[in-house]
N, CA, C and O atoms as a GROMACS GRO file, in nm:
protein
  240
    1MET      N    1  18.337  13.471   4.990
    1MET     CA    2  18.351  13.580   5.082
    1MET      C    3  18.240  13.680   5.051
    1MET      O    4  18.212  13.709   4.935
    2THR      N    5  18.179  13.730   5.153
    2THR     CA    6  18.072  13.827   5.133
    2THR      C    7  18.113  13.962   5.189
    2THR      O    8  18.206  13.973   5.269
    3ALA      N    9  18.041  14.065   5.145
    3ALA     CA   10  18.067  14.200   5.197
    3ALA      C   11  18.040  14.203   5.347
    3ALA      O   12  18.112  14.270   5.421
    4ALA      N   13  17.939  14.131   5.392
    4ALA     CA   14  17.907  14.129   5.534
    4ALA      C   15  18.020  14.066   5.615
    4ALA      O   16  18.051  14.112   5.725
    5SER      N   17  18.083  13.961   5.560
    5SER     CA   18  18.193  13.898   5.635
    5SER      C   19  18.312  13.992   5.645
    5SER      O   20  18.383  13.993   5.746
    6LEU      N   21  18.336  14.071   5.540
    6LEU     CA   22  18.444  14.170   5.548
    6LEU      C   23  18.410  14.276   5.652
    6LEU      O   24  18.499  14.321   5.725
    7GLY      N   25  18.284  14.317   5.659
    7GLY     CA   26  18.242  14.412   5.761
    7GLY      C   27  18.261  14.356   5.900
    7GLY      O   28  18.298  14.429   5.993
    8ASP      N   29  18.236  14.225   5.916
    8ASP     CA   30  18.256  14.161   6.047
    8ASP      C   31  18.402  14.162   6.089
    8ASP      O   32  18.434  14.161   6.208
    9MET      N   33  18.493  14.164   5.990
    9MET     CA   34  18.636  14.167   6.021
    9MET      C   35  18.688  14.308   6.044
    9MET      O   36  18.806  14.327   6.072
   10GLY      N   37  18.601  14.408   6.033
   10GLY     CA   38  18.642  14.544   6.064
   10GLY      C   39  18.659  14.635   5.944
   10GLY      O   40  18.686  14.754   5.960
   11TYR      N   41  18.643  14.580   5.822
   11TYR     CA   42  18.655  14.665   5.704
   11TYR      C   43  18.529  14.748   5.688
   11TYR      O   44  18.420  14.707   5.727
   12GLN      N   45  18.545  14.866   5.630
   12GLN     CA   46  18.431  14.950   5.602
   12GLN      C   47  18.375  14.908   5.465
   12GLN      O   48  18.445  14.916   5.365
   13VAL      N   49  18.251  14.865   5.463
   13VAL     CA   50  18.191  14.816   5.340
   13VAL      C   51  18.061  14.890   5.313
   13VAL      O   52  17.996  14.941   5.405
   14ASP      N   53  18.023  14.895   5.186
   14ASP     CA   54  17.896  14.953   5.144
   14ASP      C   55  17.811  14.839   5.090
   14ASP      O   56  17.829  14.797   4.976
   15PRO      N   57  17.718  14.787   5.171
   15PRO     CA   58  17.639  14.672   5.128
   15PRO      C   59  17.557  14.700   5.002
   15PRO      O   60  17.523  14.606   4.929
   16GLU      N   61  17.524  14.824   4.974
   16GLU     CA   62  17.447  14.856   4.855
   16GLU      C   63  17.534  14.859   4.730
   16GLU      O   64  17.482  14.856   4.619
   17GLY      N   65  17.666  14.865   4.746
   17GLY     CA   66  17.756  14.874   4.632
   17GLY      C   67  17.807  14.739   4.587
   17GLY      O   68  17.897  14.731   4.502
   18ARG      N   69  17.752  14.633   4.641
   18ARG     CA   70  17.802  14.500   4.607
   18ARG      C   71  17.746  14.454   4.473
   18ARG      O   72  17.649  14.509   4.422
   19ARG      N   73  17.811  14.351   4.418
   19ARG     CA   74  17.759  14.288   4.298
   19ARG      C   75  17.779  14.137   4.312
   19ARG      O   76  17.874  14.092   4.375
   20THR      N   77  17.690  14.063   4.253
   20THR     CA   78  17.696  13.918   4.260
   20THR      C   79  17.774  13.866   4.141
   20THR      O   80  17.748  13.904   4.027
   21LEU      N   81  17.868  13.778   4.167
   21LEU     CA   82  17.947  13.717   4.061
   21LEU      C   83  17.910  13.570   4.051
   21LEU      O   84  17.884  13.504   4.152
   22GLN      N   85  17.906  13.520   3.931
   22GLN     CA   86  17.874  13.380   3.907
   22GLN      C   87  17.996  13.309   3.853
   22GLN      O   88  18.051  13.349   3.750
   23ALA      N   89  18.041  13.206   3.922
   23ALA     CA   90  18.156  13.128   3.874
   23ALA      C   91  18.109  13.038   3.760
   23ALA      O   92  17.997  12.986   3.764
   24PRO      N   93  18.194  13.019   3.658
   24PRO     CA   94  18.154  12.933   3.548
   24PRO      C   95  18.146  12.787   3.593
   24PRO      O   96  18.223  12.744   3.679
   25GLY      N   97  18.053  12.713   3.535
   25GLY     CA   98  18.038  12.572   3.567
   25GLY      C   99  18.138  12.488   3.489
   25GLY      O  100  18.202  12.538   3.397
   26PRO      N  101  18.150  12.361   3.525
   26PRO     CA  102  18.246  12.274   3.457
   26PRO      C  103  18.218  12.262   3.307
   26PRO      O  104  18.312  12.254   3.228
   27ALA      N  105  18.092  12.259   3.266
   27ALA     CA  106  18.060  12.247   3.124
   27ALA      C  107  18.110  12.368   3.046
   27ALA      O  108  18.164  12.354   2.936
   28GLN      N  109  18.091  12.487   3.103
   28GLN     CA  110  18.138  12.609   3.036
   28GLN      C  111  18.291  12.610   3.026
   28GLN      O  112  18.347  12.648   2.924
   29ILE      N  113  18.356  12.568   3.132
   29ILE     CA  114  18.502  12.564   3.132
   29ILE      C  115  18.551  12.465   3.027
   29ILE      O  116  18.649  12.491   2.957
   30ALA      N  117  18.482  12.350   3.014
   30ALA     CA  118  18.521  12.250   2.914
   30ALA      C  119  18.500  12.304   2.773
   30ALA      O  120  18.585  12.282   2.686
   31ARG      N  121  18.390  12.373   2.749
   31ARG     CA  122  18.365  12.430   2.616
   31ARG      C  123  18.473  12.530   2.577
   31ARG      O  124  18.508  12.542   2.460
   32GLU      N  125  18.525  12.602   2.676
   32GLU     CA  126  18.629  12.701   2.649
   32GLU      C  127  18.767  12.637   2.634
   32GLU      O  128  18.864  12.705   2.600
   33GLY      N  129  18.776  12.507   2.660
   33GLY     CA  130  18.904  12.437   2.647
   33GLY      C  131  18.999  12.460   2.762
   33GLY      O  132  19.119  12.440   2.748
   34ALA      N  133  18.946  12.503   2.876
   34ALA     CA  134  19.032  12.534   2.990
   34ALA      C  135  19.056  12.415   3.082
   34ALA      O  136  19.134  12.425   3.176
   35LEU      N  137  18.989  12.301   3.056
   35LEU     CA  138  19.012  12.182   3.138
   35LEU      C  139  19.130  12.106   3.080
   35LEU      O  140  19.118  12.039   2.978
   36VAL      N  141  19.242  12.115   3.146
   36VAL     CA  142  19.361  12.044   3.102
   36VAL      C  143  19.416  11.966   3.221
   36VAL      O  144  19.407  12.013   3.334
   37PRO      N  145  19.472  11.848   3.197
   37PRO     CA  146  19.528  11.773   3.309
   37PRO      C  147  19.650  11.844   3.365
   37PRO      O  148  19.731  11.901   3.291
   38HIS      N  149  19.663  11.839   3.494
   38HIS     CA  150  19.777  11.901   3.561
   38HIS      C  151  19.882  11.795   3.585
   38HIS      O  152  19.853  11.688   3.639
   39THR      N  153  20.003  11.824   3.546
   39THR     CA  154  20.113  11.733   3.575
   39THR      C  155  20.218  11.809   3.654
   39THR      O  156  20.253  11.923   3.620
   40ALA      N  157  20.267  11.747   3.756
   40ALA     CA  158  20.370  11.811   3.838
   40ALA      C  159  20.502  11.810   3.764
   40ALA      O  160  20.536  11.711   3.698
   41PRO      N  161  20.578  11.917   3.774
   41PRO     CA  162  20.709  11.918   3.709
   41PRO      C  163  20.805  11.826   3.783
   41PRO      O  164  20.825  11.838   3.904
   42LEU      N  165  20.864  11.734   3.708
   42LEU     CA  166  20.958  11.641   3.770
   42LEU      C  167  21.097  11.702   3.770
   42LEU      O  168  21.140  11.760   3.670
   43GLY      N  169  21.168  11.691   3.881
   43GLY     CA  170  21.303  11.741   3.890
   43GLY      C  171  21.311  11.889   3.925
   43GLY      O  172  21.421  11.942   3.942
   44ASP      N  173  21.197  11.957   3.937
   44ASP     CA  174  21.199  12.100   3.969
   44ASP      C  175  21.155  12.128   4.112
   44ASP      O  176  21.151  12.244   4.154
   45GLY      N  177  21.124  12.024   4.187
   45GLY     CA  178  21.072  12.045   4.322
   45GLY      C  179  21.184  12.046   4.425
   45GLY      O  180  21.302  12.033   4.392
   46ILE      N  181  21.144  12.063   4.549
   46ILE     CA  182  21.239  12.058   4.659
   46ILE      C  183  21.195  11.949   4.754
   46ILE      O  184  21.078  11.913   4.760
   47MET      N  185  21.288  11.897   4.828
   47MET     CA  186  21.258  11.794   4.926
   47MET      C  187  21.270  11.857   5.064
   47MET      O  188  21.374  11.911   5.100
   48LEU      N  189  21.164  11.850   5.139
   48LEU     CA  190  21.167  11.906   5.274
   48LEU      C  191  21.239  11.808   5.367
   48LEU      O  192  21.220  11.687   5.357
   49PRO      N  193  21.321  11.861   5.458
   49PRO     CA  194  21.392  11.772   5.549
   49PRO      C  195  21.296  11.711   5.651
   49PRO      O  196  21.192  11.769   5.683
   50VAL      N  197  21.332  11.596   5.699
   50VAL     CA  198  21.254  11.533   5.805
   50VAL      C  199  21.302  11.592   5.937
   50VAL      O  200  21.420  11.582   5.971
   51VAL      N  201  21.212  11.651   6.009
   51VAL     CA  202  21.246  11.712   6.138
   51VAL      C  203  21.204  11.614   6.247
   51VAL      O  204  21.084  11.588   6.265
   52PRO      N  205  21.299  11.559   6.320
   52PRO     CA  206  21.261  11.465   6.425
   52PRO      C  207  21.187  11.536   6.537
   52PRO      O  208  21.225  11.644   6.581
   53THR      N  209  21.082  11.474   6.582
   53THR     CA  210  21.005  11.529   6.693
   53THR      C  211  20.991  11.422   6.800
   53THR      O  212  20.979  11.303   6.770
   54GLN      N  213  20.992  11.467   6.921
   54GLN     CA  214  20.974  11.375   7.033
   54GLN      C  215  20.867  11.434   7.123
   54GLN      O  216  20.883  11.545   7.174
   55LEU      N  217  20.761  11.361   7.141
   55LEU     CA  218  20.653  11.408   7.227
   55LEU      C  219  20.697  11.402   7.373
   55LEU      O  220  20.770  11.310   7.412
   56PRO      N  221  20.653  11.500   7.452
   56PRO     CA  222  20.688  11.495   7.595
   56PRO      C  223  20.622  11.375   7.663
   56PRO      O  224  20.517  11.328   7.620
   57ALA      N  225  20.686  11.329   7.767
   57ALA     CA  226  20.630  11.217   7.842
   57ALA      C  227  20.497  11.258   7.903
   57ALA      O  228  20.478  11.373   7.944
   58ALA      N  229  20.407  11.164   7.909
   58ALA     CA  230  20.274  11.192   7.967
   58ALA      C  231  20.290  11.220   8.116
   58ALA      O  232  20.365  11.152   8.185
   59THR      N  233  20.218  11.319   8.163
   59THR     CA  234  20.221  11.350   8.307
   59THR      C  235  20.100  11.286   8.374
   59THR      O  236  19.990  11.288   8.319
   60PRO      N  237  20.121  11.232   8.491
   60PRO     CA  238  20.009  11.165   8.560
   60PRO      C  239  19.904  11.260   8.609
   60PRO      O  240  19.805  11.217   8.668
   0.00000   0.00000   0.00000
């Protein structure tokens, strides 16, 4: 997201007051030990109901 895009949405922005941020790369994240496998919790989730849908008949 950029300051200009926020300005386009109607927010009041100061383009001179911005700062550039650099996201860490995968190597840096690995060195910090932050790369861990994600496992979904079993038995803690919810099951969404199946909602039957019927499409309208095609009109000529």
